[in-house]
FIZAPA-663402 format. One record per residue: x, y, z of N, C-alpha, C in turn; residue number from 1. Coordinates in steps of 0.02 Angstrom, whole numbers, plus 50000, padded with zeros to 5 digits. Atoms other than C-alpha are relative to their C-alpha. Layout:
N
<n_xx=X n_yy=Y n_zz=Z ca_xx=X ca_yy=Y ca_zz=Z c_xx=X c_yy=Y c_zz=Z seq=NUM>
...
//
This chain:
136
<n_xx=50030 n_yy=50041 n_zz=50052 ca_xx=50940 ca_yy=50542 ca_zz=49602 c_xx=49948 c_yy=49954 c_zz=50032 seq=1>
<n_xx=50054 n_yy=50041 n_zz=49975 ca_xx=50778 ca_yy=50446 ca_zz=49626 c_xx=50004 c_yy=49927 c_zz=49979 seq=2>
<n_xx=49993 n_yy=50068 n_zz=50025 ca_xx=50835 ca_yy=50290 ca_zz=49535 c_xx=50072 c_yy=49978 c_zz=50008 seq=3>
<n_xx=49933 n_yy=50030 n_zz=49994 ca_xx=50984 ca_yy=50180 ca_zz=49578 c_xx=50001 c_yy=49937 c_zz=49959 seq=4>
<n_xx=49991 n_yy=50060 n_zz=50043 ca_xx=51041 ca_yy=50053 ca_zz=49447 c_xx=50060 c_yy=49962 c_zz=50025 seq=5>
<n_xx=49942 n_yy=50041 n_zz=49982 ca_xx=51154 ca_yy=49908 ca_zz=49488 c_xx=49990 c_yy=49928 c_zz=49976 seq=6>
<n_xx=50001 n_yy=50071 n_zz=50016 ca_xx=51197 ca_yy=49728 ca_zz=49449 c_xx=50035 c_yy=49963 c_zz=50057 seq=7>
<n_xx=49969 n_yy=50039 n_zz=49947 ca_xx=51226 ca_yy=49611 ca_zz=49596 c_xx=50056 c_yy=49956 c_zz=49973 seq=8>
<n_xx=49939 n_yy=50036 n_zz=50020 ca_xx=51392 ca_yy=49519 ca_zz=49590 c_xx=49985 c_yy=49933 c_zz=49967 seq=9>
<n_xx=50012 n_yy=50067 n_zz=50024 ca_xx=51316 ca_yy=49348 ca_zz=49555 c_xx=49950 c_yy=49996 c_zz=49942 seq=10>
<n_xx=50045 n_yy=50001 n_zz=50058 ca_xx=51209 ca_yy=49399 ca_zz=49405 c_xx=50040 c_yy=50001 c_zz=49935 seq=11>
<n_xx=49969 n_yy=50007 n_zz=50065 ca_xx=51249 ca_yy=49370 ca_zz=49221 c_xx=50035 c_yy=50065 c_zz=49978 seq=12>
<n_xx=49961 n_yy=49945 n_zz=50028 ca_xx=51384 ca_yy=49483 ca_zz=49146 c_xx=50039 c_yy=49972 c_zz=49941 seq=13>
<n_xx=50019 n_yy=49931 n_zz=50009 ca_xx=51424 ca_yy=49564 ca_zz=49031 c_xx=49934 c_yy=50005 c_zz=49962 seq=14>
<n_xx=50061 n_yy=49983 n_zz=50037 ca_xx=51259 ca_yy=49634 ca_zz=48973 c_xx=50000 c_yy=50076 c_zz=49993 seq=15>
<n_xx=49998 n_yy=49927 n_zz=50011 ca_xx=51227 ca_yy=49810 ca_zz=48905 c_xx=49951 c_yy=50039 c_zz=50044 seq=16>
<n_xx=50049 n_yy=49967 n_zz=49956 ca_xx=51106 ca_yy=49851 ca_zz=49046 c_xx=50012 c_yy=49975 c_zz=50071 seq=17>
<n_xx=50000 n_yy=50023 n_zz=49931 ca_xx=51094 ca_yy=49841 ca_zz=49236 c_xx=49941 c_yy=49952 c_zz=50009 seq=18>
<n_xx=50053 n_yy=50047 n_zz=49986 ca_xx=50989 ca_yy=49699 ca_zz=49305 c_xx=49947 c_yy=50027 c_zz=50048 seq=19>
<n_xx=50045 n_yy=49978 n_zz=49947 ca_xx=50909 ca_yy=49797 ca_zz=49447 c_xx=49998 c_yy=50076 c_zz=50002 seq=20>
<n_xx=50007 n_yy=49929 n_zz=49984 ca_xx=50841 ca_yy=49971 ca_zz=49478 c_xx=49955 c_yy=50007 c_zz=50060 seq=21>
<n_xx=50040 n_yy=49985 n_zz=49941 ca_xx=50773 ca_yy=50040 ca_zz=49639 c_xx=49980 c_yy=50073 c_zz=49995 seq=22>
<n_xx=50024 n_yy=49931 n_zz=50006 ca_xx=50665 ca_yy=50195 ca_zz=49630 c_xx=49966 c_yy=50023 c_zz=50063 seq=23>
<n_xx=50036 n_yy=49969 n_zz=49945 ca_xx=50607 ca_yy=50312 ca_zz=49765 c_xx=49972 c_yy=50065 c_zz=49973 seq=24>
<n_xx=50033 n_yy=49941 n_zz=50026 ca_xx=50485 ca_yy=50449 ca_zz=49726 c_xx=49925 c_yy=49988 c_zz=49996 seq=25>
<n_xx=50072 n_yy=50005 n_zz=50000 ca_xx=50303 ca_yy=50482 ca_zz=49698 c_xx=49968 c_yy=50010 c_zz=49931 seq=26>
<n_xx=50029 n_yy=49986 n_zz=50066 ca_xx=50280 ca_yy=50530 ca_zz=49515 c_xx=50028 c_yy=49950 c_zz=49950 seq=27>
<n_xx=49982 n_yy=50048 n_zz=50052 ca_xx=50281 ca_yy=50393 ca_zz=49384 c_xx=49993 c_yy=50032 c_zz=49932 seq=28>
<n_xx=50003 n_yy=49977 n_zz=50069 ca_xx=50318 ca_yy=50433 ca_zz=49202 c_xx=50002 c_yy=49938 c_zz=49957 seq=29>
<n_xx=50003 n_yy=50056 n_zz=50046 ca_xx=50266 ca_yy=50307 ca_zz=49070 c_xx=50001 c_yy=50028 c_zz=49929 seq=30>
<n_xx=49996 n_yy=49978 n_zz=50070 ca_xx=50321 ca_yy=50339 ca_zz=48891 c_xx=49977 c_yy=49941 c_zz=49957 seq=31>
<n_xx=50028 n_yy=50053 n_zz=50042 ca_xx=50218 ca_yy=50239 ca_zz=48767 c_xx=50050 c_yy=49977 c_zz=49948 seq=32>
<n_xx=49956 n_yy=50028 n_zz=50050 ca_xx=50295 ca_yy=50135 ca_zz=48630 c_xx=50019 c_yy=50051 c_zz=49947 seq=33>
<n_xx=49975 n_yy=49952 n_zz=50048 ca_xx=50403 ca_yy=50251 ca_zz=48526 c_xx=50031 c_yy=49964 c_zz=49941 seq=34>
<n_xx=49976 n_yy=50031 n_zz=50062 ca_xx=50446 ca_yy=50210 ca_zz=48346 c_xx=50042 c_yy=50051 c_zz=49961 seq=35>
<n_xx=49957 n_yy=49958 n_zz=50042 ca_xx=50556 ca_yy=50281 ca_zz=48208 c_xx=49957 c_yy=50044 c_zz=49954 seq=36>
<n_xx=50039 n_yy=49951 n_zz=50038 ca_xx=50443 ca_yy=50424 ca_zz=48152 c_xx=50017 c_yy=50069 c_zz=50026 seq=37>
<n_xx=49994 n_yy=49930 n_zz=49979 ca_xx=50466 ca_yy=50612 ca_zz=48154 c_xx=49933 c_yy=50023 c_zz=50025 seq=38>
<n_xx=50063 n_yy=49974 n_zz=49971 ca_xx=50334 ca_yy=50720 ca_zz=48237 c_xx=49944 c_yy=50005 c_zz=49949 seq=39>
<n_xx=50052 n_yy=49994 n_zz=50052 ca_xx=50244 ca_yy=50741 ca_zz=48070 c_xx=49980 c_yy=49932 c_zz=49971 seq=40>
<n_xx=50017 n_yy=50067 n_zz=50023 ca_xx=50236 ca_yy=50551 ca_zz=48046 c_xx=50047 c_yy=49972 c_zz=49947 seq=41>
<n_xx=49953 n_yy=50023 n_zz=50051 ca_xx=50378 ca_yy=50539 ca_zz=47920 c_xx=50042 c_yy=49942 c_zz=50027 seq=42>
<n_xx=49959 n_yy=50057 n_zz=49978 ca_xx=50462 ca_yy=50367 ca_zz=47933 c_xx=50074 c_yy=50017 c_zz=49997 seq=43>
<n_xx=49927 n_yy=49991 n_zz=49997 ca_xx=50646 ca_yy=50367 ca_zz=47982 c_xx=50032 c_yy=49931 c_zz=49992 seq=44>
<n_xx=49960 n_yy=50060 n_zz=50010 ca_xx=50768 ca_yy=50233 ca_zz=47922 c_xx=49959 c_yy=49938 c_zz=49980 seq=45>
<n_xx=50038 n_yy=50059 n_zz=50022 ca_xx=50648 ca_yy=50117 ca_zz=47829 c_xx=50046 c_yy=49940 c_zz=49986 seq=46>
<n_xx=49961 n_yy=50061 n_zz=50011 ca_xx=50716 ca_yy=49939 ca_zz=47832 c_xx=50066 c_yy=49996 c_zz=50036 seq=47>
<n_xx=49935 n_yy=49996 n_zz=49966 ca_xx=50864 ca_yy=49988 ca_zz=47943 c_xx=49990 c_yy=49995 c_zz=50076 seq=48>
<n_xx=50011 n_yy=50011 n_zz=49928 ca_xx=50857 ca_yy=49914 ca_zz=48119 c_xx=50040 c_yy=50050 c_zz=50042 seq=49>
<n_xx=49959 n_yy=49953 n_zz=49961 ca_xx=51002 ca_yy=50021 ca_zz=48184 c_xx=49971 c_yy=50069 c_zz=50000 seq=50>
<n_xx=50028 n_yy=49933 n_zz=50006 ca_xx=50926 ca_yy=50181 ca_zz=48119 c_xx=49934 c_yy=50007 c_zz=50036 seq=51>
<n_xx=50064 n_yy=49997 n_zz=49965 ca_xx=50755 ca_yy=50138 ca_zz=48188 c_xx=50008 c_yy=49998 c_zz=50076 seq=52>
<n_xx=49986 n_yy=50002 n_zz=49928 ca_xx=50825 ca_yy=50095 ca_zz=48360 c_xx=50020 c_yy=50070 c_zz=50023 seq=53>
<n_xx=49975 n_yy=49933 n_zz=49982 ca_xx=50916 ca_yy=50263 ca_zz=48364 c_xx=49942 c_yy=50051 c_zz=50003 seq=54>
<n_xx=50054 n_yy=49951 n_zz=50001 ca_xx=50761 ca_yy=50364 ca_zz=48314 c_xx=49948 c_yy=49986 c_zz=50055 seq=55>
<n_xx=50047 n_yy=50016 n_zz=49947 ca_xx=50647 ca_yy=50270 ca_zz=48434 c_xx=50027 c_yy=50022 c_zz=50068 seq=56>
<n_xx=49970 n_yy=49976 n_zz=49937 ca_xx=50769 ca_yy=50310 ca_zz=48576 c_xx=49999 c_yy=50077 c_zz=50003 seq=57>
<n_xx=50006 n_yy=49926 n_zz=50001 ca_xx=50774 ca_yy=50494 ca_zz=48521 c_xx=49929 c_yy=50020 c_zz=50021 seq=58>
<n_xx=50069 n_yy=49983 n_zz=49985 ca_xx=50584 ca_yy=50498 ca_zz=48529 c_xx=49984 c_yy=49985 c_zz=50074 seq=59>
<n_xx=50010 n_yy=50017 n_zz=49929 ca_xx=50587 ca_yy=50413 ca_zz=48700 c_xx=50031 c_yy=50055 c_zz=50043 seq=60>
<n_xx=49968 n_yy=49945 n_zz=49962 ca_xx=50709 ca_yy=50546 ca_zz=48763 c_xx=49957 c_yy=50063 c_zz=49998 seq=61>
<n_xx=50044 n_yy=49942 n_zz=50006 ca_xx=50591 ca_yy=50681 ca_zz=48698 c_xx=49939 c_yy=49993 c_zz=50045 seq=62>
<n_xx=50057 n_yy=50013 n_zz=49956 ca_xx=50444 ca_yy=50602 ca_zz=48789 c_xx=50019 c_yy=50008 c_zz=50073 seq=63>
<n_xx=49977 n_yy=49993 n_zz=49931 ca_xx=50543 ca_yy=50590 ca_zz=48950 c_xx=50011 c_yy=50074 c_zz=50017 seq=64>
<n_xx=49986 n_yy=49929 n_zz=49987 ca_xx=50602 ca_yy=50771 ca_zz=48936 c_xx=49935 c_yy=50040 c_zz=50007 seq=65>
<n_xx=50064 n_yy=49965 n_zz=49995 ca_xx=50422 ca_yy=50828 ca_zz=48910 c_xx=49969 c_yy=49993 c_zz=50069 seq=66>
<n_xx=50025 n_yy=50011 n_zz=49932 ca_xx=50384 ca_yy=50757 ca_zz=49083 c_xx=50050 c_yy=50022 c_zz=50053 seq=67>
<n_xx=49949 n_yy=49978 n_zz=49953 ca_xx=50540 ca_yy=50834 ca_zz=49161 c_xx=50046 c_yy=49944 c_zz=50022 seq=68>
<n_xx=49958 n_yy=50057 n_zz=49983 ca_xx=50633 ca_yy=50668 ca_zz=49160 c_xx=50054 c_yy=49990 c_zz=49947 seq=69>
<n_xx=49948 n_yy=50020 n_zz=50048 ca_xx=50784 ca_yy=50591 ca_zz=49073 c_xx=50011 c_yy=49926 c_zz=50008 seq=70>
<n_xx=49985 n_yy=50071 n_zz=49993 ca_xx=50855 ca_yy=50418 ca_zz=49048 c_xx=50030 c_yy=49984 c_zz=50069 seq=71>
<n_xx=49974 n_yy=50012 n_zz=49933 ca_xx=50939 ca_yy=50440 ca_zz=49219 c_xx=49944 c_yy=49982 c_zz=50049 seq=72>
<n_xx=50058 n_yy=50014 n_zz=49957 ca_xx=50764 ca_yy=50427 ca_zz=49295 c_xx=49963 c_yy=49936 c_zz=49981 seq=73>
<n_xx=50036 n_yy=50059 n_zz=50026 ca_xx=50714 ca_yy=50271 ca_zz=49197 c_xx=50012 c_yy=49939 c_zz=50044 seq=74>
<n_xx=49997 n_yy=50063 n_zz=49963 ca_xx=50674 ca_yy=50116 ca_zz=49298 c_xx=50008 c_yy=49941 c_zz=49953 seq=75>
<n_xx=50001 n_yy=50058 n_zz=50045 ca_xx=50648 ca_yy=50003 ca_zz=49148 c_xx=49986 c_yy=50022 c_zz=49928 seq=76>
<n_xx=50012 n_yy=49992 n_zz=50072 ca_xx=50657 ca_yy=49999 ca_zz=48958 c_xx=49976 c_yy=49933 c_zz=49972 seq=77>
<n_xx=50022 n_yy=50060 n_zz=50036 ca_xx=50564 ca_yy=49875 ca_zz=48848 c_xx=50005 c_yy=50014 c_zz=49926 seq=78>
<n_xx=49993 n_yy=49995 n_zz=50073 ca_xx=50611 ca_yy=49851 ca_zz=48666 c_xx=49961 c_yy=49943 c_zz=49969 seq=79>
<n_xx=50035 n_yy=50050 n_zz=50039 ca_xx=50496 ca_yy=49759 ca_zz=48546 c_xx=50030 c_yy=50003 c_zz=49930 seq=80>
<n_xx=49966 n_yy=50002 n_zz=50065 ca_xx=50585 ca_yy=49704 ca_zz=48386 c_xx=49967 c_yy=49947 c_zz=49957 seq=81>
<n_xx=50033 n_yy=50048 n_zz=50045 ca_xx=50500 ca_yy=49623 ca_zz=48237 c_xx=50050 c_yy=49950 c_zz=49972 seq=82>
<n_xx=49960 n_yy=50054 n_zz=50030 ca_xx=50565 ca_yy=49458 ca_zz=48170 c_xx=50069 c_yy=49994 c_zz=50032 seq=83>
<n_xx=49936 n_yy=50002 n_zz=49964 ca_xx=50700 ca_yy=49453 ca_zz=48304 c_xx=50037 c_yy=49934 c_zz=49989 seq=84>
<n_xx=49954 n_yy=50057 n_zz=50003 ca_xx=50848 ca_yy=49336 ca_zz=48279 c_xx=50063 c_yy=50022 c_zz=50036 seq=85>
<n_xx=49941 n_yy=49981 n_zz=49962 ca_xx=51003 ca_yy=49331 ca_zz=48389 c_xx=50054 c_yy=50035 c_zz=49958 seq=86>
<n_xx=49948 n_yy=49968 n_zz=50042 ca_xx=51115 ca_yy=49381 ca_zz=48242 c_xx=49986 c_yy=50074 c_zz=49987 seq=87>
<n_xx=50015 n_yy=49929 n_zz=50007 ca_xx=51028 ca_yy=49552 ca_zz=48242 c_xx=50026 c_yy=50043 c_zz=50057 seq=88>
<n_xx=49978 n_yy=49962 n_zz=49942 ca_xx=51105 ca_yy=49601 ca_zz=48409 c_xx=50052 c_yy=50053 c_zz=49982 seq=89>
<n_xx=49950 n_yy=49951 n_zz=50021 ca_xx=51251 ca_yy=49690 ca_zz=48323 c_xx=49968 c_yy=50063 c_zz=49972 seq=90>
<n_xx=50036 n_yy=49942 n_zz=50029 ca_xx=51135 ca_yy=49803 ca_zz=48222 c_xx=49960 c_yy=50036 c_zz=50054 seq=91>
<n_xx=50039 n_yy=49970 n_zz=49946 ca_xx=51025 ca_yy=49831 ca_zz=48374 c_xx=50045 c_yy=50043 c_zz=50044 seq=92>
<n_xx=49954 n_yy=49963 n_zz=49956 ca_xx=51171 ca_yy=49882 ca_zz=48485 c_xx=50033 c_yy=50059 c_zz=49964 seq=93>
<n_xx=49972 n_yy=49944 n_zz=50038 ca_xx=51244 ca_yy=49991 ca_zz=48347 c_xx=49952 c_yy=50060 c_zz=50002 seq=94>
<n_xx=50049 n_yy=49947 n_zz=49995 ca_xx=51082 ca_yy=50090 ca_zz=48349 c_xx=50000 c_yy=50032 c_zz=50069 seq=95>
<n_xx=49997 n_yy=49973 n_zz=49931 ca_xx=51089 ca_yy=50108 ca_zz=48539 c_xx=50061 c_yy=50043 c_zz=50008 seq=96>
<n_xx=49937 n_yy=49964 n_zz=49990 ca_xx=51271 ca_yy=50161 ca_zz=48537 c_xx=50004 c_yy=50064 c_zz=49959 seq=97>
<n_xx=49997 n_yy=49940 n_zz=50043 ca_xx=51247 ca_yy=50285 ca_zz=48394 c_xx=49964 c_yy=50060 c_zz=50029 seq=98>
<n_xx=50041 n_yy=49945 n_zz=49973 ca_xx=51122 ca_yy=50389 ca_zz=48494 c_xx=50009 c_yy=50009 c_zz=50075 seq=99>
<n_xx=49995 n_yy=49999 n_zz=49927 ca_xx=51174 ca_yy=50356 ca_zz=48675 c_xx=50020 c_yy=50068 c_zz=50027 seq=100>
<n_xx=49977 n_yy=49935 n_zz=49974 ca_xx=51270 ca_yy=50518 ca_zz=48702 c_xx=49948 c_yy=50054 c_zz=49987 seq=101>
<n_xx=50049 n_yy=49950 n_zz=50020 ca_xx=51145 ca_yy=50626 ca_zz=48608 c_xx=49936 c_yy=49996 c_zz=50044 seq=102>
<n_xx=50063 n_yy=50009 n_zz=49963 ca_xx=50995 ca_yy=50553 ca_zz=48702 c_xx=50010 c_yy=49998 c_zz=50076 seq=103>
<n_xx=49986 n_yy=50004 n_zz=49929 ca_xx=51082 ca_yy=50545 ca_zz=48871 c_xx=49988 c_yy=49931 c_zz=50029 seq=104>
<n_xx=50010 n_yy=50069 n_zz=49978 ca_xx=51067 ca_yy=50356 ca_zz=48880 c_xx=50064 c_yy=49975 c_zz=50032 seq=105>
<n_xx=49939 n_yy=50023 n_zz=49966 ca_xx=51189 ca_yy=50290 ca_zz=49010 c_xx=50022 c_yy=49931 c_zz=49976 seq=106>
<n_xx=49972 n_yy=50067 n_zz=50013 ca_xx=51303 ca_yy=50141 ca_zz=48984 c_xx=50029 c_yy=49974 c_zz=50065 seq=107>
<n_xx=50054 n_yy=50040 n_zz=50028 ca_xx=51256 ca_yy=50019 ca_zz=49046 c_xx=49932 c_yy=50033 c_zz=50007 seq=108>
<n_xx=50068 n_yy=49973 n_zz=49999 ca_xx=51073 ca_yy=50054 ca_zz=49014 c_xx=49964 c_yy=49979 c_zz=50064 seq=109>
<n_xx=50044 n_yy=50025 n_zz=49946 ca_xx=50936 ca_yy=50041 ca_zz=49145 c_xx=49979 c_yy=49928 c_zz=49984 seq=110>
<n_xx=50026 n_yy=50066 n_zz=50015 ca_xx=50860 ca_yy=49868 ca_zz=49162 c_xx=49957 c_yy=50001 c_zz=49937 seq=111>
<n_xx=50033 n_yy=50000 n_zz=50065 ca_xx=50796 ca_yy=49820 ca_zz=48990 c_xx=49981 c_yy=49929 c_zz=49980 seq=112>
<n_xx=50019 n_yy=50063 n_zz=50030 ca_xx=50705 ca_yy=49681 ca_zz=48901 c_xx=49992 c_yy=50012 c_zz=49925 seq=113>
<n_xx=50010 n_yy=49999 n_zz=50072 ca_xx=50710 ca_yy=49646 ca_zz=48715 c_xx=49954 c_yy=49942 c_zz=49984 seq=114>
<n_xx=50051 n_yy=50050 n_zz=50014 ca_xx=50556 ca_yy=49553 ca_zz=48656 c_xx=49989 c_yy=49996 c_zz=49925 seq=115>
<n_xx=50012 n_yy=50011 n_zz=50071 ca_xx=50543 ca_yy=49479 ca_zz=48483 c_xx=49926 c_yy=49990 c_zz=49987 seq=116>
<n_xx=50070 n_yy=50005 n_zz=50018 ca_xx=50373 ca_yy=49499 ca_zz=48401 c_xx=49995 c_yy=49987 c_zz=49925 seq=117>
<n_xx=50007 n_yy=50014 n_zz=50071 ca_xx=50305 ca_yy=49443 ca_zz=48233 c_xx=49989 c_yy=50063 c_zz=49960 seq=118>
<n_xx=50011 n_yy=49936 n_zz=50035 ca_xx=50247 ca_yy=49618 ca_zz=48186 c_xx=49979 c_yy=50052 c_zz=50050 seq=119>
<n_xx=50027 n_yy=49944 n_zz=49961 ca_xx=50205 ca_yy=49789 ca_zz=48254 c_xx=49943 c_yy=50029 c_zz=49960 seq=120>
<n_xx=50063 n_yy=49976 n_zz=50029 ca_xx=50062 ca_yy=49901 ca_zz=48202 c_xx=50002 c_yy=50020 c_zz=49927 seq=121>
<n_xx=49993 n_yy=49986 n_zz=50071 ca_xx=50130 ca_yy=49947 ca_zz=48030 c_xx=50058 c_yy=49959 c_zz=49973 seq=122>
<n_xx=49949 n_yy=50046 n_zz=50025 ca_xx=50237 ca_yy=49838 ca_zz=47916 c_xx=50072 c_yy=50027 c_zz=49999 seq=123>
<n_xx=49932 n_yy=49973 n_zz=50003 ca_xx=50386 ca_yy=49958 ca_zz=47907 c_xx=50029 c_yy=50014 c_zz=50069 seq=124>
<n_xx=49975 n_yy=49987 n_zz=49933 ca_xx=50402 ca_yy=49975 ca_zz=48097 c_xx=50037 c_yy=49938 c_zz=50025 seq=125>
<n_xx=49959 n_yy=50056 n_zz=49979 ca_xx=50546 ca_yy=49865 ca_zz=48155 c_xx=50010 c_yy=49997 c_zz=50075 seq=126>
<n_xx=49986 n_yy=49997 n_zz=49929 ca_xx=50565 ca_yy=49923 ca_zz=48335 c_xx=49955 c_yy=50051 c_zz=50034 seq=127>
<n_xx=50039 n_yy=49955 n_zz=49958 ca_xx=50464 ca_yy=50004 ca_zz=48474 c_xx=50032 c_yy=50000 c_zz=50069 seq=128>
<n_xx=49968 n_yy=49994 n_zz=49935 ca_xx=50532 ca_yy=50069 ca_zz=48640 c_xx=49950 c_yy=50030 c_zz=50050 seq=129>
<n_xx=50040 n_yy=49973 n_zz=49946 ca_xx=50436 ca_yy=50095 ca_zz=48803 c_xx=50046 c_yy=50014 c_zz=50059 seq=130>
<n_xx=49960 n_yy=49983 n_zz=49941 ca_xx=50506 ca_yy=50178 ca_zz=48960 c_xx=49955 c_yy=50015 c_zz=50059 seq=131>
<n_xx=50033 n_yy=49983 n_zz=49937 ca_xx=50452 ca_yy=50191 ca_zz=49141 c_xx=50052 c_yy=50036 c_zz=50043 seq=132>
<n_xx=49954 n_yy=49961 n_zz=49958 ca_xx=50532 ca_yy=50326 ca_zz=49250 c_xx=49966 c_yy=50018 c_zz=50065 seq=133>
<n_xx=50026 n_yy=49982 n_zz=49935 ca_xx=50511 ca_yy=50384 ca_zz=49428 c_xx=50032 c_yy=50066 c_zz=50022 seq=134>
<n_xx=49977 n_yy=49935 n_zz=49976 ca_xx=50525 ca_yy=50563 ca_zz=49493 c_xx=49970 c_yy=50014 c_zz=50067 seq=135>
<n_xx=50030 n_yy=49978 n_zz=49936 ca_xx=50494 ca_yy=50647 ca_zz=49660 c_xx=49935 c_yy=50036 c_zz=49987 seq=136>
//
């Protein structure tokens, strides 16, 4: 494996992701912000944060696979969520958990950041996911 994930003993726990990843390799894979849309542009789970998180992660897995990578190769995930409030964490994590096995997303996840934003590029888009992976 080209990526090692871990959380040093003196870092905050529990969190649903590792705090650190170390990658060795020469080929970087960057998956642009993925949203809850099918390949033909059809919106998935309008108004449903959990459903949109799940579909955005499915799309991220598809992008990674297209480059010969998987979530095991991911150094970092970044989630952008519109109108973020701490009480939404349950719905957010439900979306992650609902698709984790299908998408091959490990638990805990690679290092991740969740960034609250006022809006994304279209009003019905609640979440966007970006991934960076490293391969030999």
